PyMOL commands that place a pseudoatom at each C-alpha (Angstrom):
pseudoatom trace, name=CA, resn=MET, resi=1, chain=A, elem=C, hetatm=0, pos=[-29.043, -13.163, -40.232]
pseudoatom trace, name=CA, resn=ASN, resi=2, chain=A, elem=C, hetatm=0, pos=[-31.525, -12.933, -37.238]
pseudoatom trace, name=CA, resn=ARG, resi=3, chain=A, elem=C, hetatm=0, pos=[-29.062, -15.673, -35.368]
pseudoatom trace, name=CA, resn=ARG, resi=4, chain=A, elem=C, hetatm=0, pos=[-26.068, -12.805, -35.890]
pseudoatom trace, name=CA, resn=VAL, resi=5, chain=A, elem=C, hetatm=0, pos=[-28.056, -9.471, -34.212]
pseudoatom trace, name=CA, resn=PRO, resi=6, chain=A, elem=C, hetatm=0, pos=[-28.043, -11.226, -31.167]
pseudoatom trace, name=CA, resn=ALA, resi=7, chain=A, elem=C, hetatm=0, pos=[-24.753, -12.825, -30.487]
pseudoatom trace, name=CA, resn=ALA, resi=8, chain=A, elem=C, hetatm=0, pos=[-23.487, -9.179, -32.129]
pseudoatom trace, name=CA, resn=LEU, resi=9, chain=A, elem=C, hetatm=0, pos=[-25.509, -7.401, -29.337]
pseudoatom trace, name=CA, resn=ALA, resi=10, chain=A, elem=C, hetatm=0, pos=[-23.894, -9.420, -26.650]
pseudoatom trace, name=CA, resn=ALA, resi=11, chain=A, elem=C, hetatm=0, pos=[-20.337, -8.722, -27.679]
pseudoatom trace, name=CA, resn=LEU, resi=12, chain=A, elem=C, hetatm=0, pos=[-21.291, -5.134, -28.088]
pseudoatom trace, name=CA, resn=ALA, resi=13, chain=A, elem=C, hetatm=0, pos=[-22.679, -5.385, -24.661]
pseudoatom trace, name=CA, resn=ALA, resi=14, chain=A, elem=C, hetatm=0, pos=[-19.527, -6.581, -23.219]
pseudoatom trace, name=CA, resn=LEU, resi=15, chain=A, elem=C, hetatm=0, pos=[-17.271, -4.377, -24.412]
pseudoatom trace, name=CA, resn=LEU, resi=16, chain=A, elem=C, hetatm=0, pos=[-19.255, -1.283, -23.634]
pseudoatom trace, name=CA, resn=LEU, resi=17, chain=A, elem=C, hetatm=0, pos=[-19.519, -2.885, -19.261]
pseudoatom trace, name=CA, resn=THR, resi=18, chain=A, elem=C, hetatm=0, pos=[-15.313, -3.565, -20.189]
pseudoatom trace, name=CA, resn=ALA, resi=19, chain=A, elem=C, hetatm=0, pos=[-15.004, 0.306, -20.966]
pseudoatom trace, name=CA, resn=CYS, resi=20, chain=A, elem=C, hetatm=0, pos=[-17.320, 1.462, -18.063]
pseudoatom trace, name=CA, resn=GLY, resi=21, chain=A, elem=C, hetatm=0, pos=[-15.673, -0.517, -15.400]
pseudoatom trace, name=CA, resn=PRO, resi=22, chain=A, elem=C, hetatm=0, pos=[-12.944, 0.413, -13.675]
pseudoatom trace, name=CA, resn=GLY, resi=23, chain=A, elem=C, hetatm=0, pos=[-9.167, 0.464, -15.882]
pseudoatom trace, name=CA, resn=PRO, resi=24, chain=A, elem=C, hetatm=0, pos=[-6.403, -1.652, -15.200]
pseudoatom trace, name=CA, resn=ASP, resi=25, chain=A, elem=C, hetatm=0, pos=[-4.862, 0.630, -13.152]
pseudoatom trace, name=CA, resn=ALA, resi=26, chain=A, elem=C, hetatm=0, pos=[-7.468, 1.173, -10.353]
pseudoatom trace, name=CA, resn=GLY, resi=27, chain=A, elem=C, hetatm=0, pos=[-6.974, -0.007, -6.939]
pseudoatom trace, name=CA, resn=VAL, resi=28, chain=A, elem=C, hetatm=0, pos=[-4.129, -0.407, -5.192]
pseudoatom trace, name=CA, resn=LEU, resi=29, chain=A, elem=C, hetatm=0, pos=[-1.216, -1.667, -6.962]
pseudoatom trace, name=CA, resn=ILE, resi=30, chain=A, elem=C, hetatm=0, pos=[1.561, -3.458, -4.518]
pseudoatom trace, name=CA, resn=GLU, resi=31, chain=A, elem=C, hetatm=0, pos=[5.380, -3.329, -5.269]
pseudoatom trace, name=CA, resn=ASP, resi=32, chain=A, elem=C, hetatm=0, pos=[8.360, -5.240, -3.688]
pseudoatom trace, name=CA, resn=PRO, resi=33, chain=A, elem=C, hetatm=0, pos=[7.389, -7.201, -0.971]
pseudoatom trace, name=CA, resn=TRP, resi=34, chain=A, elem=C, hetatm=0, pos=[10.008, -8.593, 0.672]
pseudoatom trace, name=CA, resn=ILE, resi=35, chain=A, elem=C, hetatm=0, pos=[10.948, -9.844, 4.769]
pseudoatom trace, name=CA, resn=ARG, resi=36, chain=A, elem=C, hetatm=0, pos=[14.008, -9.388, 6.172]
pseudoatom trace, name=CA, resn=GLU, resi=37, chain=A, elem=C, hetatm=0, pos=[15.899, -12.865, 6.713]
pseudoatom trace, name=CA, resn=ALA, resi=38, chain=A, elem=C, hetatm=0, pos=[15.900, -13.004, 10.625]
pseudoatom trace, name=CA, resn=PRO, resi=39, chain=A, elem=C, hetatm=0, pos=[18.243, -14.885, 12.559]
pseudoatom trace, name=CA, resn=PRO, resi=40, chain=A, elem=C, hetatm=0, pos=[17.647, -18.610, 13.622]
pseudoatom trace, name=CA, resn=GLY, resi=41, chain=A, elem=C, hetatm=0, pos=[15.016, -18.766, 16.360]
pseudoatom trace, name=CA, resn=ALA, resi=42, chain=A, elem=C, hetatm=0, pos=[13.929, -15.404, 16.118]
pseudoatom trace, name=CA, resn=ARG, resi=43, chain=A, elem=C, hetatm=0, pos=[10.236, -14.892, 17.307]
pseudoatom trace, name=CA, resn=ALA, resi=44, chain=A, elem=C, hetatm=0, pos=[9.016, -12.250, 14.693]
pseudoatom trace, name=CA, resn=LEU, resi=45, chain=A, elem=C, hetatm=0, pos=[10.726, -10.304, 11.540]
pseudoatom trace, name=CA, resn=ALA, resi=46, chain=A, elem=C, hetatm=0, pos=[9.287, -7.878, 9.923]
pseudoatom trace, name=CA, resn=GLY, resi=47, chain=A, elem=C, hetatm=0, pos=[7.615, -7.458, 5.704]
pseudoatom trace, name=CA, resn=TYR, resi=48, chain=A, elem=C, hetatm=0, pos=[7.772, -4.581, 3.678]
pseudoatom trace, name=CA, resn=MET, resi=49, chain=A, elem=C, hetatm=0, pos=[6.337, -3.540, 0.697]
pseudoatom trace, name=CA, resn=ARG, resi=50, chain=A, elem=C, hetatm=0, pos=[5.274, -0.566, -1.181]
pseudoatom trace, name=CA, resn=LEU, resi=51, chain=A, elem=C, hetatm=0, pos=[1.560, 0.157, -1.941]
pseudoatom trace, name=CA, resn=GLU, resi=52, chain=A, elem=C, hetatm=0, pos=[0.236, 3.073, -4.234]
pseudoatom trace, name=CA, resn=ASN, resi=53, chain=A, elem=C, hetatm=0, pos=[-3.944, 3.703, -4.355]
pseudoatom trace, name=CA, resn=ARG, resi=54, chain=A, elem=C, hetatm=0, pos=[-4.401, 4.615, -7.822]
pseudoatom trace, name=CA, resn=GLY, resi=55, chain=A, elem=C, hetatm=0, pos=[-7.906, 4.918, -7.430]
pseudoatom trace, name=CA, resn=ASP, resi=56, chain=A, elem=C, hetatm=0, pos=[-10.024, 7.702, -6.832]
pseudoatom trace, name=CA, resn=ALA, resi=57, chain=A, elem=C, hetatm=0, pos=[-11.638, 6.768, -3.469]
pseudoatom trace, name=CA, resn=PRO, resi=58, chain=A, elem=C, hetatm=0, pos=[-9.454, 6.635, -0.222]
pseudoatom trace, name=CA, resn=VAL, resi=59, chain=A, elem=C, hetatm=0, pos=[-8.935, 3.411, 0.991]
pseudoatom trace, name=CA, resn=ALA, resi=60, chain=A, elem=C, hetatm=0, pos=[-6.859, 1.199, 3.979]
pseudoatom trace, name=CA, resn=LEU, resi=61, chain=A, elem=C, hetatm=0, pos=[-5.267, -1.603, 5.062]
pseudoatom trace, name=CA, resn=LEU, resi=62, chain=A, elem=C, hetatm=0, pos=[-6.506, -3.555, 7.234]
pseudoatom trace, name=CA, resn=LEU, resi=63, chain=A, elem=C, hetatm=0, pos=[-5.367, -6.543, 7.918]
pseudoatom trace, name=CA, resn=ALA, resi=64, chain=A, elem=C, hetatm=0, pos=[-2.530, -8.867, 6.937]
pseudoatom trace, name=CA, resn=ASN, resi=65, chain=A, elem=C, hetatm=0, pos=[-2.971, -12.826, 7.244]
pseudoatom trace, name=CA, resn=SER, resi=66, chain=A, elem=C, hetatm=0, pos=[-0.711, -15.735, 6.640]
pseudoatom trace, name=CA, resn=ASP, resi=67, chain=A, elem=C, hetatm=0, pos=[-0.599, -19.193, 7.711]
pseudoatom trace, name=CA, resn=THR, resi=68, chain=A, elem=C, hetatm=0, pos=[3.345, -19.043, 7.903]
pseudoatom trace, name=CA, resn=PHE, resi=69, chain=A, elem=C, hetatm=0, pos=[3.134, -16.954, 10.975]
pseudoatom trace, name=CA, resn=GLU, resi=70, chain=A, elem=C, hetatm=0, pos=[0.979, -17.265, 14.100]
pseudoatom trace, name=CA, resn=ARG, resi=71, chain=A, elem=C, hetatm=0, pos=[-0.137, -13.140, 13.913]
pseudoatom trace, name=CA, resn=ILE, resi=72, chain=A, elem=C, hetatm=0, pos=[0.482, -10.545, 11.846]
pseudoatom trace, name=CA, resn=GLU, resi=73, chain=A, elem=C, hetatm=0, pos=[-0.075, -6.613, 13.520]
pseudoatom trace, name=CA, resn=LEU, resi=74, chain=A, elem=C, hetatm=0, pos=[0.309, -3.709, 11.483]
pseudoatom trace, name=CA, resn=HIS, resi=75, chain=A, elem=C, hetatm=0, pos=[3.193, -1.727, 12.849]
pseudoatom trace, name=CA, resn=HIS, resi=76, chain=A, elem=C, hetatm=0, pos=[4.761, 1.907, 12.345]
pseudoatom trace, name=CA, resn=THR, resi=77, chain=A, elem=C, hetatm=0, pos=[8.050, 3.277, 14.619]
pseudoatom trace, name=CA, resn=LEU, resi=78, chain=A, elem=C, hetatm=0, pos=[8.178, 5.931, 15.937]
pseudoatom trace, name=CA, resn=GLN, resi=79, chain=A, elem=C, hetatm=0, pos=[10.305, 8.432, 18.256]
pseudoatom trace, name=CA, resn=VAL, resi=80, chain=A, elem=C, hetatm=0, pos=[8.972, 8.805, 21.815]
pseudoatom trace, name=CA, resn=ASP, resi=81, chain=A, elem=C, hetatm=0, pos=[10.879, 10.669, 24.109]
pseudoatom trace, name=CA, resn=GLY, resi=82, chain=A, elem=C, hetatm=0, pos=[14.076, 10.066, 22.636]
pseudoatom trace, name=CA, resn=THR, resi=83, chain=A, elem=C, hetatm=0, pos=[13.300, 5.934, 22.411]
pseudoatom trace, name=CA, resn=MET, resi=84, chain=A, elem=C, hetatm=0, pos=[12.579, 4.358, 19.211]
pseudoatom trace, name=CA, resn=ARG, resi=85, chain=A, elem=C, hetatm=0, pos=[9.546, 2.406, 19.526]
pseudoatom trace, name=CA, resn=MET, resi=86, chain=A, elem=C, hetatm=0, pos=[7.800, -0.345, 17.295]
pseudoatom trace, name=CA, resn=VAL, resi=87, chain=A, elem=C, hetatm=0, pos=[3.270, 0.882, 18.173]
pseudoatom trace, name=CA, resn=GLU, resi=88, chain=A, elem=C, hetatm=0, pos=[0.910, -1.049, 16.557]
pseudoatom trace, name=CA, resn=VAL, resi=89, chain=A, elem=C, hetatm=0, pos=[-1.674, 0.516, 14.574]
pseudoatom trace, name=CA, resn=ASP, resi=90, chain=A, elem=C, hetatm=0, pos=[-5.557, -0.459, 13.727]
pseudoatom trace, name=CA, resn=HIS, resi=91, chain=A, elem=C, hetatm=0, pos=[-5.307, 0.581, 9.669]
pseudoatom trace, name=CA, resn=VAL, resi=92, chain=A, elem=C, hetatm=0, pos=[-2.532, 2.109, 7.285]
pseudoatom trace, name=CA, resn=PRO, resi=93, chain=A, elem=C, hetatm=0, pos=[-4.050, 4.802, 4.930]
pseudoatom trace, name=CA, resn=LEU, resi=94, chain=A, elem=C, hetatm=0, pos=[-4.289, 4.897, 1.608]
pseudoatom trace, name=CA, resn=PRO, resi=95, chain=A, elem=C, hetatm=0, pos=[-5.247, 8.563, -0.074]
pseudoatom trace, name=CA, resn=PRO, resi=96, chain=A, elem=C, hetatm=0, pos=[-6.348, 8.595, -3.723]
pseudoatom trace, name=CA, resn=GLY, resi=97, chain=A, elem=C, hetatm=0, pos=[-2.916, 9.083, -5.674]
pseudoatom trace, name=CA, resn=GLU, resi=98, chain=A, elem=C, hetatm=0, pos=[-0.660, 8.568, -3.024]
pseudoatom trace, name=CA, resn=THR, resi=99, chain=A, elem=C, hetatm=0, pos=[2.026, 5.928, -2.278]
pseudoatom trace, name=CA, resn=VAL, resi=100, chain=A, elem=C, hetatm=0, pos=[2.598, 4.738, 1.165]
pseudoatom trace, name=CA, resn=ALA, resi=101, chain=A, elem=C, hetatm=0, pos=[6.224, 2.764, 1.864]
pseudoatom trace, name=CA, resn=PHE, resi=102, chain=A, elem=C, hetatm=0, pos=[6.495, -0.044, 4.075]
pseudoatom trace, name=CA, resn=ALA, resi=103, chain=A, elem=C, hetatm=0, pos=[10.308, 0.714, 5.216]
pseudoatom trace, name=CA, resn=PRO, resi=104, chain=A, elem=C, hetatm=0, pos=[12.568, 0.185, 7.653]
pseudoatom trace, name=CA, resn=GLY, resi=105, chain=A, elem=C, hetatm=0, pos=[12.462, 2.354, 10.488]
pseudoatom trace, name=CA, resn=GLY, resi=106, chain=A, elem=C, hetatm=0, pos=[8.561, 3.441, 9.270]
pseudoatom trace, name=CA, resn=LEU, resi=107, chain=A, elem=C, hetatm=0, pos=[5.710, 0.994, 8.867]
pseudoatom trace, name=CA, resn=HIS, resi=108, chain=A, elem=C, hetatm=0, pos=[6.101, -2.716, 8.565]
pseudoatom trace, name=CA, resn=LEU, resi=109, chain=A, elem=C, hetatm=0, pos=[4.475, -5.741, 8.754]
pseudoatom trace, name=CA, resn=MET, resi=110, chain=A, elem=C, hetatm=0, pos=[5.217, -7.148, 12.192]
pseudoatom trace, name=CA, resn=LEU, resi=111, chain=A, elem=C, hetatm=0, pos=[4.923, -11.398, 11.543]
pseudoatom trace, name=CA, resn=PHE, resi=112, chain=A, elem=C, hetatm=0, pos=[5.110, -13.032, 14.677]
pseudoatom trace, name=CA, resn=THR, resi=113, chain=A, elem=C, hetatm=0, pos=[6.218, -16.761, 15.611]
pseudoatom trace, name=CA, resn=PRO, resi=114, chain=A, elem=C, hetatm=0, pos=[7.119, -18.119, 11.917]
pseudoatom trace, name=CA, resn=ARG, resi=115, chain=A, elem=C, hetatm=0, pos=[6.231, -21.988, 12.130]
pseudoatom trace, name=CA, resn=GLU, resi=116, chain=A, elem=C, hetatm=0, pos=[9.087, -22.765, 10.435]
pseudoatom trace, name=CA, resn=PRO, resi=117, chain=A, elem=C, hetatm=0, pos=[12.488, -21.578, 9.247]
pseudoatom trace, name=CA, resn=LEU, resi=118, chain=A, elem=C, hetatm=0, pos=[12.963, -18.959, 6.849]
pseudoatom trace, name=CA, resn=ARG, resi=119, chain=A, elem=C, hetatm=0, pos=[15.899, -18.469, 5.029]
pseudoatom trace, name=CA, resn=ALA, resi=120, chain=A, elem=C, hetatm=0, pos=[16.942, -16.026, 2.404]
pseudoatom trace, name=CA, resn=GLY, resi=121, chain=A, elem=C, hetatm=0, pos=[15.377, -16.895, -1.295]
pseudoatom trace, name=CA, resn=ASP, resi=122, chain=A, elem=C, hetatm=0, pos=[12.071, -18.660, 0.544]
pseudoatom trace, name=CA, resn=GLY, resi=123, chain=A, elem=C, hetatm=0, pos=[8.690, -17.153, -0.446]
pseudoatom trace, name=CA, resn=VAL, resi=124, chain=A, elem=C, hetatm=0, pos=[6.099, -16.761, 2.029]
pseudoatom trace, name=CA, resn=THR, resi=125, chain=A, elem=C, hetatm=0, pos=[1.964, -15.610, 1.257]
pseudoatom trace, name=CA, resn=ILE, resi=126, chain=A, elem=C, hetatm=0, pos=[0.766, -12.937, 2.809]
pseudoatom trace, name=CA, resn=GLU, resi=127, chain=A, elem=C, hetatm=0, pos=[-3.058, -11.646, 2.510]
pseudoatom trace, name=CA, resn=LEU, resi=128, chain=A, elem=C, hetatm=0, pos=[-3.873, -8.077, 2.799]
pseudoatom trace, name=CA, resn=THR, resi=129, chain=A, elem=C, hetatm=0, pos=[-7.508, -6.659, 3.424]
pseudoatom trace, name=CA, resn=PHE, resi=130, chain=A, elem=C, hetatm=0, pos=[-8.481, -3.357, 2.480]
pseudoatom trace, name=CA, resn=SER, resi=131, chain=A, elem=C, hetatm=0, pos=[-11.244, -1.802, 3.374]
pseudoatom trace, name=CA, resn=ASP, resi=132, chain=A, elem=C, hetatm=0, pos=[-12.955, -1.476, 0.096]
pseudoatom trace, name=CA, resn=GLY, resi=133, chain=A, elem=C, hetatm=0, pos=[-13.395, -5.166, 0.929]
pseudoatom trace, name=CA, resn=THR, resi=134, chain=A, elem=C, hetatm=0, pos=[-10.718, -6.287, -1.515]
pseudoatom trace, name=CA, resn=ALA, resi=135, chain=A, elem=C, hetatm=0, pos=[-7.882, -8.955, -0.411]
pseudoatom trace, name=CA, resn=ARG, resi=136, chain=A, elem=C, hetatm=0, pos=[-4.864, -9.894, -2.191]
pseudoatom trace, name=CA, resn=ASP, resi=137, chain=A, elem=C, hetatm=0, pos=[-2.689, -12.883, -1.677]
pseudoatom trace, name=CA, resn=LEU, resi=138, chain=A, elem=C, hetatm=0, pos=[1.228, -11.749, -2.281]
pseudoatom trace, name=CA, resn=ARG, resi=139, chain=A, elem=C, hetatm=0, pos=[4.527, -13.634, -2.208]
pseudoatom trace, name=CA, resn=PHE, resi=140, chain=A, elem=C, hetatm=0, pos=[6.603, -12.105, -0.146]
pseudoatom trace, name=CA, resn=GLU, resi=141, chain=A, elem=C, hetatm=0, pos=[10.696, -12.686, -0.479]
pseudoatom trace, name=CA, resn=VAL, resi=142, chain=A, elem=C, hetatm=0, pos=[12.665, -13.220, 2.247]
pseudoatom trace, name=CA, resn=ARG, resi=143, chain=A, elem=C, hetatm=0, pos=[15.690, -11.258, 1.673]
pseudoatom trace, name=CA, resn=ASP, resi=144, chain=A, elem=C, hetatm=0, pos=[19.144, -11.382, 3.332]
pseudoatom trace, name=CA, resn=VAL, resi=145, chain=A, elem=C, hetatm=0, pos=[19.372, -7.505, 5.548]
pseudoatom trace, name=CA, resn=ARG, resi=146, chain=A, elem=C, hetatm=0, pos=[22.985, -7.119, 3.992]
pseudoatom trace, name=CA, resn=GLU, resi=147, chain=A, elem=C, hetatm=0, pos=[21.829, -7.402, 0.097]
pseudoatom trace, name=CA, resn=ARG, resi=148, chain=A, elem=C, hetatm=0, pos=[19.085, -4.278, 1.179]
pseudoatom trace, name=CA, resn=ARG, resi=149, chain=A, elem=C, hetatm=0, pos=[22.335, -1.831, 1.316]
for i in range(1, 149): cmd.bond("trace and resi %d" % i, "trace and resi %d" % (i + 1))
show_as sticks, trace
zoom trace
């Protein structure tokens, strides 16, 4: 009987720790990551997704990296003096309970100098790094822009 008590206490402790930790919905939910297919020889592509902060604290997207591209920058498209311009941003804030869309004409990942040709249907792994210290590897699907209409 004495052997059962420590095992039961260990199981109870594990259950309590699980119940006290963040739930399955905590953190950043990332949905629909995709890259717009570009013409052959294009030196830059754009990546899109939706980020939802399901936590109670603000967090920010800080970096994106991939072995498939020479570099990746966070960009926002803005109208400046009547002209649309892409501007690099150093982070993208994600307030608690909010969803931020990376979409054509707005926020996007600017993917510079692909190391290999990418066609519709290909998958690319991109790592996203957040201000809370977490990093997530995601598979971005390359899509034909005509399929998004």
